[in-house]
N, C-alpha and C positions, 0 to 999 in steps of 0.2 A: 399721183396718189391713187392708182388703180387698185392697190391691194387693200385699201381701207374701205369697209362697207358703209360706214356712217360717218358723217361729219357733224359735230355739235356746235351750236351757237346760242348765246344768251342775249336777250334783249329786255330792256326795262323802259317803262314810261309811267309816270306818276307812281301808283302803287302796284301796277301790273308787272309781272315777271313772266317772260316766255322762255321756255327751254325748247329749243328747236333741234330736231334730228333730220338731217338732209341726206338723201341717197339718190343715186341715179335711178331714173324710173320714167313713168309716163306723165308726170305732172299732177299727180293726185295730192291734194293738201287736206290733211286731217287735223282738226283742232279739238282737243279734249274729247276724242272719240267720235266727233261728228264731222261731216263734210263741211268745208269752209263756207260754202254757199248757204248752208243751213245755219251755221253758227253766227255769221255776220249778216245782219239784216239789210244794211245799206250798200248800194253800189259803190259809193266812194271808198268804203272800207275794203271792199273786194279789189278795187283798182290799186289801193295802197299796198295790199299784200302781193299783188302780181308785179308791182313796179320793179323790184330788183331783177327779176327774170327778164323783163322787157328791156331793161337798161343794158344788161350784158348780152342781149340778143339770143337768149336760149330759153324761150318759154316752153314749158312742157318737157324739159329734159330731166327734172329732178322731182322726186317725191318728198313731201314735207310731212313730218309728224310733230305736232307741237302740243306741249302741255303748258297751259297758261293759268295763273291764279292771281288773285288780288285785283283791285280796281274795277273798272267798268269796260264796256265793249269798245269804246273809242281808245282807251288805254291799251286794251288787248291788241287792237289792230296795229298801233304804233310800235308796241313791244315786239310783235311778230315780224314787222317790217325790219327792225333792227337785228333781230335774231337770225332771220334768213340771210340778211346781208353779211353779217359776221361769219356765218357758216360758209357762204359762197367764197369769201376771202380766204378762209382756211382751205377750202377745196382747191382754189387756184389764185395765187397772189397777184396775178395780172389783172384780176377784176377790181382790185383795190382802188385804183385811180378813177375808173369809170363810176363805181358806186359812190365814191367820195364826192366827185364832182356833181352827181345828181342829188346829193343830200341824203342818201340811204344809210350812210354810216354815221350820221350825226345824231347823238342822243338828245332828245328834247328834254331838257332838265327842269322845265317848269313844273312845280308841284304846288299843292294847296298851301296858302299862307296860314300860319297858325293864328288862333284866336288870342287876343290880348285881354288881360284882366281890366275891368273898368269899362269895357266896351261890349256891345251886343255880339259882334262877329269880328272878323279880322280887321276890317276897316270901318264898319258901320258903328256909329255911336248910339248911346241911349238918347231918347228924345230930351231936348233941353227945355226947361221951363224956368221963368224968372221967379215965380212965386214959390 
């Protein structure tokens, strides 16, 4: 796939949606116009984003430009992980097994449980009183 300049991938987590554009480059990762180290405050989130490249054994070979909206920072990191992984699989199908075994291609489907009527929150009840 040398004739294609960009590969696209989409990742989702909770309410966060990441649209990822992957290209051969020097390893620069840009998220919503900012450098990824500036955008994500925690080291754990930075490690999560770098995980797909480390799993395939090619850190620093691709440039990533991502647009993420919805949700919070933790959801953004998980959505970006999935988007990068999907784009890498489109780039080279041989990466699929490696990324799948490491858990990078599995979407975390946990979302917020809805509030029920007659209750204070999703599971919390109003205080009970006998009188």
